[in-house]
C-alpha positions in Angstrom: 116.0 90.8 63.2 113.7 93.3 63.1 112.0 94.1 66.2 108.4 93.0 66.3 104.7 95.5 66.2 104.3 94.3 69.5 107.8 94.9 70.7 108.0 98.3 69.6 104.6 98.8 71.3 105.8 98.1 74.5 109.2 100.4 73.7 107.1 103.1 73.0 104.5 102.5 75.9 107.8 102.9 78.2 108.7 106.3 76.4 105.4 107.6 76.4 104.8 106.7 80.2 107.8 108.7 81.3 106.6 108.6 84.8 106.8 105.1 85.4 110.1 103.6 86.6 110.7 100.2 87.3 111.8 96.9 85.5 110.0 94.3 87.9 108.1 91.9 86.5 105.3 92.4 87.8 105.1 96.2 86.1 106.4 94.8 83.1 103.0 92.7 82.8 101.0 95.6 83.6 102.8 97.8 81.0 102.7 94.8 78.4 98.8 94.8 79.1 99.1 98.3 77.8 100.6 98.1 74.7 98.0 95.3 73.9 94.8 96.9 74.8 96.1 100.9 73.5 95.4 100.7 69.9 91.9 99.4 70.2 89.1 101.8 71.5 88.0 99.4 74.3 87.3 100.3 77.8 89.9 99.9 80.1 89.5 99.4 84.1 92.9 99.8 86.1 92.5 98.3 89.7 95.5 99.0 92.0 95.9 100.9 95.4 96.0 104.5 96.1 99.4 106.1 95.1 100.4 102.7 93.3 100.3 105.1 89.5 97.0 104.2 88.0 96.9 107.5 86.4 100.2 107.4 84.6 99.2 104.0 83.2 95.6 105.5 81.9 97.6 108.2 80.3 99.5 105.7 78.7 96.7 104.0 77.2 95.8 107.2 75.7 99.3 108.5 74.4 99.6 105.0 72.5 96.3 104.9 71.3 94.7 106.7 67.8 93.2 109.5 69.9 96.8 110.9 71.1 96.3 114.2 69.0 92.7 114.5 70.8 91.8 115.6 74.4 93.0 113.6 77.7 90.1 114.8 80.4 90.4 113.3 83.8 88.3 113.4 86.3 88.7 112.3 90.2 85.1 111.2 91.1 85.5 110.6 94.4 86.9 114.3 94.7 83.4 116.1 93.5 80.4 116.4 96.0 77.4 114.0 95.4 75.0 116.7 94.2 77.2 118.1 91.4 79.0 114.7 90.2 76.3 114.4 87.7 76.9 118.2 86.4 80.4 117.4 85.8 79.9 114.4 84.0 77.6 115.8 82.0 77.1 119.4 82.1 73.9 121.6 82.4 71.8 124.1 81.4 71.6 127.5 82.6 68.9 127.3 85.2 68.9 123.9 85.5 69.4 124.3 89.3 70.1 126.8 92.1 73.1 128.5 91.4 73.2 127.1 87.5 73.8 130.9 86.1 75.5 129.5 83.0 75.5 126.7 80.4 78.3 124.2 81.5 80.1 121.9 78.9 80.1 118.1 80.9 83.5 116.0 80.8 81.9 113.6 78.3 81.6 116.6 76.0 85.2 117.7 76.5 86.5 114.4 75.8 84.5 113.8 72.5 86.7 112.0 70.1 89.6 111.4 72.9 89.5 109.5 76.2 87.8 110.1 79.3 89.6 108.9 82.4 87.0 108.4 85.5 89.3 108.0 88.6 87.9 106.1 92.1 85.0 105.3 89.6 84.0 103.4 92.4 82.9 106.4 94.3 80.4 107.0 91.9 76.9 107.1 93.6 74.2 104.3 92.8 71.4 106.4 91.3 74.2 108.1 88.8 75.7 104.8 87.6 72.2 104.0 85.2 73.0 107.4 83.2 76.7 106.5 83.0 76.1 102.8 82.1 73.5 104.5 79.1 76.2 106.9 78.0 78.8 104.4 77.7 76.3 101.8 75.7 74.5 104.3 73.5 77.7 107.0 73.5 74.8 109.7 74.0 73.4 111.6 77.0 71.3 115.1 78.0 72.6 117.6 79.9 71.2 118.8 83.4 68.0 120.9 82.2 67.3 119.9 78.7 65.9 117.1 76.7 68.3 117.7 73.4 70.4 114.5 73.0 73.8 114.7 72.6 75.8 112.1 70.9 79.8 111.8 71.7 82.7 109.3 70.6 84.4 108.6 74.2 87.3 106.3 74.7 86.8 105.4 79.0 89.5 104.5 81.3 88.3 104.1 85.1 90.0 103.2 87.9 89.5 102.5 91.1 91.2 101.3 94.4 88.1 99.3 95.4 86.8 95.8 95.4 83.9 96.5 92.7 82.9 92.7 92.8 82.4 92.8 96.6 80.2 96.2 96.2 78.2 94.2 93.7 77.0 91.5 95.7 76.6 94.7 98.3 74.1 95.9 95.7 76.6 99.3 96.1 77.4 99.1 92.3 75.4 97.9 89.5 75.9 94.4 88.1 75.5 95.6 84.5 77.9 98.5 84.6 80.5 96.6 86.4 80.9 94.1 83.6 80.4 97.0 80.9 83.4 98.7 82.8 85.8 95.3 83.2 86.3 94.9 79.5 89.8 94.8 79.6 91.6 95.3 83.8 94.9 95.7 84.2 96.3 95.4 87.7 98.8 97.6 89.3 101.1 96.1 91.4 101.6 97.8 94.9 104.9 99.1 95.7 105.7 96.8 98.5 104.7 93.9 95.5 107.9 95.0 93.4 110.6 96.4 95.7 113.4 95.5 93.2 111.9 99.1 91.7 112.5 101.2 95.1 116.3 101.9 94.6 115.7 103.4 90.7 112.6 105.0 91.9 114.4 106.6 95.0 117.2 107.8 92.8 114.6 108.9 90.5 113.1 111.2 92.9 116.1 112.2 94.2 117.4 113.8 90.5 114.2 115.7 89.9 114.0 117.4 93.6 117.7 118.3 93.8 117.2 119.8 90.3 114.3 121.6 91.4 116.0 122.8 94.5 119.4 123.5 92.9 120.7 120.7 95.2 123.6 118.5 93.9 122.7 115.1 95.9 125.6 112.3 94.9 125.1 109.5 96.9 122.5 107.9 99.1 123.7 106.0 101.9 123.1 102.1 101.9 121.6 102.2 104.9 119.5 104.6 103.9 118.5 102.1 100.7 118.5 99.3 102.9 115.6 101.1 105.1 113.5 102.0 102.1 113.3 98.5 100.3 112.0 97.0 104.1 109.5 99.7 104.3 105.7 98.8 103.4 105.1 101.7 101.7 101.2 101.8 102.1 101.1 104.6 100.0 103.0 103.0 97.6 105.2 105.7 94.8 103.3 108.5 95.7 104.4 108.3 99.7 108.1 107.7 98.4 108.1 110.4 96.3 107.0 112.8 99.2 109.4 111.2 101.2 112.3 112.0 99.0 111.3 115.2 98.7 111.4 115.5 102.2 114.9 114.0 102.5 116.2 116.1 99.9 114.8 119.4 101.8 117.1 117.9 104.8 119.8 117.1 103.0 122.8 120.3 102.6 125.5 118.4 101.1 125.9 116.2 98.4 124.8 112.9 100.5 120.4 112.2 100.7 120.1 112.7 104.2 116.7 111.0 105.1 114.8 110.6 107.9 114.3 106.6 107.8 113.7 106.7 111.8 110.3 107.9 110.7 109.8 104.3 108.7 108.2 101.5 110.9 110.6 98.7 110.1 109.2 96.2 108.1 108.0 92.7 109.7 107.6 89.3 108.1 104.5 87.6 109.0 104.2 84.4 109.0 102.7 82.7 105.9 102.3 79.3 104.8 102.6 78.3 101.3 99.2 78.3 99.9 98.8 81.5 97.9 95.9 84.0 98.9 94.0 85.8 96.3 94.1 89.7 95.9 91.4 90.2 97.9 92.5 88.6 101.1 95.8 90.4 100.5 94.1 93.5 101.2 92.0 91.9 104.0 95.1 90.6 105.6 97.2 94.0 105.4 93.9 95.7 106.6 93.9 93.6 109.5 97.2 93.9 110.3 97.5 97.9 110.1 94.8 97.4 112.7 96.4 95.1 114.8 99.5 97.2 115.1 97.6 100.2 115.7 96.1 98.7 118.6 99.3 97.0 120.3 98.1 93.6 118.9 94.9 94.0 121.2 92.2 92.2 119.8 89.0 93.1 121.9 88.0 95.9 124.3 87.3 99.5 123.5 90.3 100.1 122.0 91.0 96.9 120.5 91.4 95.7 116.7 87.8 94.6 116.4 86.7 98.1 117.7 88.9 99.6 115.0 87.7 97.7 112.2 84.0 97.4 113.3 83.2 93.8 113.5 82.6 91.1 116.4 85.6 90.1 118.2 85.1 86.5 117.1 84.5 87.2 113.8 88.0 88.8 113.8 89.3 86.1 115.4 88.0 83.7 112.8 89.2 85.9 110.0 92.6 85.9 111.3 92.6 82.1 111.6 91.7 82.0 107.9 94.1 84.4 106.6 96.9 82.9 108.7 97.5 85.9 110.8 99.7 85.5 114.0 101.5 88.3 116.2 105.1 88.6 115.5 107.6 87.4 118.1 108.7 90.5 118.6 105.5 92.2 119.3 104.9 90.0 122.5 105.5 91.7 125.4 105.1 90.9 129.1 104.5 87.4 130.9 102.0 84.7 130.7 99.9 86.2 133.3 99.5 89.6 132.0 98.2 88.7 128.7 96.0 86.1 130.9 94.9 89.4 132.6 93.7 91.0 129.5 91.2 88.5 129.1 87.8 89.0 131.3 87.1 85.6 133.2 83.5 85.0 132.9 81.3 84.2 136.5 81.4 80.8 137.1 83.6 78.9 134.9 86.9 77.5 135.3 89.9 79.5 135.1 92.1 77.4 132.3 95.8 78.0 132.7 97.7 80.2 130.4 98.2 78.9 127.2 102.2 78.1 126.5 101.6 77.8 122.8 102.3 80.7 120.2 99.2 82.5 118.8 99.6 80.6 115.3 99.6 77.3 117.4 96.7 78.3 119.1 94.6 79.5 115.9 95.4 76.5 114.1 93.9 74.2 116.6 90.1 72.5 115.8 90.0 70.2 118.9 87.6 71.7 121.5 88.9 73.0 125.0 90.0 69.6 127.5 87.8 70.0 130.4 85.2 72.5 128.9 82.0 72.3 131.0 78.6 72.7 128.9 77.6 75.5 130.9 80.5 77.8 130.0 79.9 77.6 126.2 78.0 80.6 124.9 77.7 83.7 125.6 78.9 84.5 129.1 81.7 81.4 129.0 85.1 81.0 128.2 84.5 79.9 124.7 87.2 78.5 122.4 87.6 82.0 120.7 88.2 83.4 124.0 91.6 81.6 124.8 92.4 82.7 121.2 92.3 85.9 121.9 93.9 86.1 125.0 96.9 84.2 122.8 96.7 86.6 120.3 97.2 89.1 123.1 
């Protein structure tokens, strides 16, 4: 039985994207989408966290397209000062602005008949987005300081770690540009969402850096590999790569000596069986990092609410909505010490410390028993205050 054209494209996708390691279902789904969209000229939007391999996916889209013999031009929009980004994209004429001592060809011209990869497209300023939309729709533009219109044929691949839909609602990203870019979105899974790929990635990077450093490493201890799999990897594959590079440097013999003490233990947080959206997952992870950094203190100048730039009551509400509770291992001290960390409002009765877990407290909607009408509001012991006490 001969393989189908789609199977051939998927196999070629893996061969062309040699830097993409793994066989997890989440990664296979992304690569399958690459093989479907690559032969077309449609715009592609790659969504994923920093360090998850968005540029490798963009390169695979180009290498599998009919433009593979043409240029693959890339630009990180977040790395260019705002005043120079327009010039980088569209070029400029000599004397167009102070310091423009020569004519400059922009990235769109360089990518003519090829592929332009715009990384971190969510960082493009609002005033420049209209000009980008025009070149995508009309395939034409003018250099800075020139009235001459240039025609181009460019296939655009954009990437971002930002939530562009939320930015559209906040009026910080143009809605028409958003839909123009999001013709074919591809979500790249975070490394913690494909932990089964970590052993292969660890061996790949170990062999890579051992070869570069003229070393011979034949074994990765099981305890080391277990620690790698348990760790959350907030920096994704890039963080793992740099960690393995450091481990190879520290290894004098054939056994990898990894500094696993640097890896914070992975803590499993209680979750209900209700699914959460990708945006909720990002919010949850962001709040968890702030809570862990503040030792699970919600309020106060060093609390998680201050770190996140939000009100304590808003944070407590969001924690309740996202089912965030303090892990047992992070709870220290006595009930009395936790109660003292919450200021007692003047003129209101002091309720005894809660003996329920933080998760139980957060799940309750009933009013406090015996609460006095005069104690609600700005200066009273509100429901949120006691929840914050339990969380602390």
